[in-house]
C-alpha positions in Angstrom: -46.8 23.6 -13.0 -44.8 20.3 -11.9 -46.8 18.0 -10.5 -44.6 17.7 -7.1 -44.6 21.3 -6.3 -45.4 22.4 -2.6 -48.4 24.4 -2.0 -52.1 24.5 -1.2 -53.2 24.1 -4.9 -52.2 24.5 -8.5 -53.9 24.6 -11.9 -52.5 23.0 -14.8 -53.8 24.0 -18.8 -53.7 21.2 -21.2 -52.3 23.1 -24.3 -55.3 24.9 -24.4 -55.9 27.3 -27.3 -58.2 28.5 -29.9 -58.5 29.0 -33.6 -57.0 32.3 -34.6 -58.7 34.6 -37.5 -58.8 38.2 -38.1 -62.0 39.9 -36.5 -63.6 41.8 -39.7 -66.1 44.2 -37.7 -65.3 46.8 -35.2 -64.9 45.3 -31.8 -65.9 48.3 -29.5 -68.2 47.1 -26.7 -71.6 47.3 -28.2 -75.4 47.4 -27.1 -76.5 44.1 -26.5 -78.7 42.9 -29.5 -82.3 42.0 -28.5 -83.0 38.7 -27.7 -79.6 37.6 -27.6 -78.0 36.3 -24.7 -75.0 33.7 -24.5 -76.0 32.5 -21.2 -79.6 31.7 -22.4 -81.1 33.2 -19.1 -79.3 31.2 -16.9 -77.2 33.8 -15.1 -78.4 36.6 -13.2 -77.6 39.2 -16.2 -77.7 38.4 -19.8 -74.3 38.0 -21.6 -73.9 40.0 -25.1 -72.2 38.9 -28.0 -70.2 41.3 -30.5 -70.7 41.9 -33.3 -74.2 41.6 -33.2 -74.7 39.6 -36.0 -72.1 36.9 -35.1 -72.7 34.4 -32.7 -70.3 31.9 -30.9 -70.3 28.1 -32.0 -73.2 26.3 -30.2 -73.0 24.8 -26.8 -75.3 23.7 -23.8 -75.2 26.2 -21.2 -74.8 25.7 -17.6 -74.0 28.3 -14.8 -72.4 25.2 -12.6 -70.7 22.0 -12.9 -72.2 18.9 -13.9 -71.2 15.6 -13.5 -69.5 13.8 -16.8 -68.0 10.7 -17.5 -65.8 9.3 -15.0 -66.6 11.8 -12.3 -65.9 10.5 -8.7 -68.7 12.8 -7.2 -71.8 14.7 -8.4 -71.2 18.4 -8.0 -74.8 19.0 -7.5 -75.1 16.6 -4.4 -75.1 18.4 -1.0 -72.5 17.0 1.2 -71.4 19.4 3.6 -73.2 19.9 6.9 -74.6 23.4 7.4 -73.7 25.8 10.2 -76.3 26.9 12.7 -75.7 30.8 12.6 -78.9 32.5 13.4 -78.1 34.8 15.9 -75.0 35.9 15.2 -72.9 36.4 11.9 -70.8 33.8 10.3 -67.3 34.7 11.7 -64.1 32.7 11.6 -64.2 30.7 15.0 -67.5 30.3 15.5 -68.8 29.5 11.9 -67.5 26.0 11.2 -67.9 26.9 7.3 -65.0 29.6 8.0 -61.5 28.7 8.7 -60.5 32.5 7.9 -62.3 35.5 6.9 -62.9 35.2 3.3 -64.2 38.3 1.8 -64.3 42.0 3.4 -67.5 44.3 3.6 -67.4 44.8 -0.3 -67.5 41.3 -1.0 -63.8 41.4 -2.0 -61.5 38.4 -1.4 -59.2 39.0 1.3 -56.5 36.7 0.3 -55.9 36.6 -3.9 -52.3 35.5 -3.6 -49.5 36.7 -5.5 -46.6 35.6 -7.4 -45.1 32.9 -6.4 -47.7 32.0 -3.6 -50.8 30.1 -3.4 -54.4 31.5 -2.9 -55.8 30.2 0.1 -59.0 27.7 -0.8 -62.3 29.0 0.2 -65.3 27.4 1.7 -68.9 29.3 1.8 -71.8 28.7 3.8 -74.3 26.4 1.8 -77.8 25.4 1.4 -77.6 23.1 4.7 -76.6 26.4 6.8 -79.5 28.2 9.0 -77.5 31.7 8.1 -79.7 33.9 5.9 -79.0 34.5 2.2 -77.7 37.8 2.6 -74.6 36.2 4.8 -71.5 37.8 3.7 -69.8 34.6 3.7 -72.0 34.0 0.3 -70.2 35.4 -2.9 -69.4 33.1 -5.6 -72.8 31.1 -5.1 -75.0 34.4 -5.9 -73.2 34.3 -9.5 -72.7 37.2 -12.0 -73.0 40.8 -10.6 -71.1 42.6 -13.6 -72.2 42.7 -17.2 -70.2 41.1 -19.4 -69.7 40.6 -23.5 -68.4 37.6 -25.5 -66.2 39.3 -28.1 -64.6 38.8 -31.2 -60.8 39.3 -31.0 -58.0 40.0 -33.5 -56.2 37.0 -33.3 -57.6 34.9 -30.5 -60.9 33.7 -31.4 -63.7 34.5 -29.2 -63.1 36.2 -25.9 -65.0 37.8 -22.9 -64.7 41.6 -21.4 -66.4 43.6 -19.2 -69.0 46.2 -19.7 -68.2 48.1 -16.5 -66.1 48.9 -13.9 -64.9 45.9 -11.4 -63.0 46.6 -8.3 -59.9 44.3 -7.4 -60.9 41.3 -5.4 -64.5 41.2 -6.8 -65.9 37.9 -8.1 -66.5 38.1 -11.8 -67.5 34.6 -12.9 -66.7 30.9 -12.7 -65.1 28.3 -14.8 -67.5 25.6 -15.3 -68.4 22.4 -17.1 -68.4 19.0 -17.1 -66.4 17.2 -14.2 -64.3 14.2 -15.7 -62.3 11.4 -14.8 -58.6 10.8 -15.7 -59.4 8.1 -18.4 -62.4 10.4 -19.9 -59.9 13.5 -20.1 -57.1 11.2 -21.7 -59.9 10.1 -24.2 -61.0 13.5 -25.4 -57.4 15.1 -25.7 -56.4 12.2 -27.8 -59.4 12.9 -30.0 -58.6 16.3 -30.8 -57.0 17.4 -33.8 -54.3 20.2 -34.3 -57.3 22.5 -35.1 -59.5 21.8 -32.2 -59.7 23.9 -29.1 -58.6 22.3 -25.8 -60.7 23.6 -22.9 -59.5 21.1 -20.1 -58.0 22.3 -16.8 -56.8 20.2 -14.3 -56.7 21.5 -10.8 -54.4 19.8 -8.2 -54.7 20.7 -4.6 -52.1 19.6 -2.3 -53.6 18.6 1.2 -51.4 16.8 3.8 -48.8 13.8 3.8 -48.3 14.9 0.1 -51.6 13.8 -1.2 -53.0 15.2 -4.1 -56.7 15.8 -5.1 -57.2 16.3 -8.6 -60.3 17.7 -10.2 -60.7 17.8 -14.0 -63.3 20.5 -15.4 -64.1 20.3 -19.5 -66.5 23.2 -20.8 -66.0 22.0 -24.4 -69.7 20.7 -24.9 -71.4 21.9 -21.6 -70.1 24.8 -19.8 -70.3 28.6 -19.1 -69.2 32.0 -20.4 -65.6 31.4 -18.7 -64.7 29.0 -21.8 -64.3 32.0 -23.7 -61.8 33.7 -21.4 -58.3 33.6 -23.1 -54.9 33.2 -21.6 -52.6 36.0 -20.7 -49.3 36.3 -19.2 -50.0 39.3 -17.2 -53.8 38.4 -16.5 -56.4 40.7 -14.5 -58.0 37.5 -13.0 -57.3 34.9 -10.5 -58.6 31.5 -10.4 -59.3 30.0 -6.9 -61.1 26.9 -5.6 -64.3 27.7 -4.1 -66.1 25.2 -2.4 -70.3 25.4 -1.3 -71.9 22.6 -1.2 -69.7 19.7 -1.6 -65.8 18.6 -2.0 -66.2 19.3 -6.2 -64.7 23.1 -6.1 -66.2 25.9 -8.2 -63.2 27.5 -10.0 -64.0 30.7 -9.1 -62.6 33.9 -11.2 -61.8 37.1 -9.3 -60.6 40.4 -10.3 -56.7 40.6 -9.7 -56.8 44.4 -10.1 -59.3 46.9 -10.9 -60.9 46.2 -14.3 -62.0 48.9 -16.8 -65.2 48.9 -18.9 -64.2 47.4 -22.1 -60.9 45.5 -20.8 -60.6 41.6 -21.9 -60.7 39.3 -19.2 -58.1 37.0 -18.9 -56.5 34.4 -16.5 -53.1 32.4 -16.7 -53.8 29.0 -17.8 -50.9 27.8 -16.0 -51.3 29.1 -12.5 -48.4 31.1 -13.2 -46.0 28.6 -12.7 -45.8 26.4 -16.2 -45.2 29.0 -18.6 -41.7 30.6 -17.9 -39.7 32.1 -20.7 -36.2 30.3 -19.8 -37.5 26.7 -19.7 -35.2 24.8 -21.8 -37.8 23.0 -23.4 -40.0 26.6 -24.1 -40.5 25.4 -27.9 -41.0 21.6 -27.1 -43.5 19.8 -29.3 -47.0 19.5 -27.9 -49.1 16.3 -29.3 -46.5 16.0 -31.9 -46.4 19.6 -33.2 -45.3 22.8 -32.5 -46.5 24.8 -29.2 -49.0 27.3 -29.8 -48.3 30.7 -29.7 -49.3 33.4 -27.2 -50.7 36.4 -28.3 -51.7 38.2 -24.8 -49.5 41.2 -25.9 -48.0 41.6 -22.4 -44.4 42.8 -21.8 -43.7 39.7 -20.1 -45.2 37.5 -22.6 -43.7 33.8 -22.8 -44.4 33.6 -26.5 -46.3 30.1 -26.2 -49.3 29.2 -24.4 -48.7 26.7 -21.1 -49.0 23.1 -21.8 -49.1 20.5 -19.3 -47.8 17.2 -20.8 -49.4 15.3 -17.7 -52.8 15.3 -19.5 -51.3 13.5 -22.7 -49.5 10.6 -21.0 -50.7 7.3 -19.4 -51.8 7.4 -15.8 -49.4 5.9 -13.4 
């Protein structure tokens, strides 16, 4: 997505992709093997891997963002004041955490956004709030509520799928990793080879007077199950910035539609605006080589993975 596009927020993917190889075993959701948990006990629910005798490449697991090189803020530091909603529920107009009603009675996000429209940023009640842990404005911070599985795909390397039905609007998982400064982002990207996966996401939020807040997240070395999500030009997840304890946003992924058991989970790496098929530079070079092909299989597939050239150029 162009950096100057007006709106609340935008997301850009830095030519992200994974090595592709044919899967050599059956890929139906299987029974989780004993003792195997990709999340290493750090989530509400264990996350299985399939096939049972294969495991994804090792990485340091974290369910939340961690401060990395160049980070301007520590995501674990509590900086927001809390609300004092003791006798009354947290509702817009009464609770300072709620600018609008974020979730309905079923914990579904009310404003999912749509094509050409930005989803509204969300602020949840935090650790300093006096409301109960059962407050309806506490959803993303409660973590996983659906059984998920990391699995080998035919052409996209590892992916992530659900083992149960997920209703539209429900929170699925975060995209968590190291919070980086821009110089470190460039250093890591420039050190990558053509065979390396790039997991870095740039989140740009348009606030007021033309100002843009930028957040860079990299789960390459330290991250959560969100790093296994593949791109789709017709995704079933939507990414929304959600703030809980500080201005560092959680990159929360919600179901954009009803999702069936066994369905692969995916989101649009570009935020839907960067990967249009009619771009003149649709096959432009990516860091000196052809753009990576997209294997999402959607009817509207753009043929190539999204590419954000701003991550490969010097900071102005």
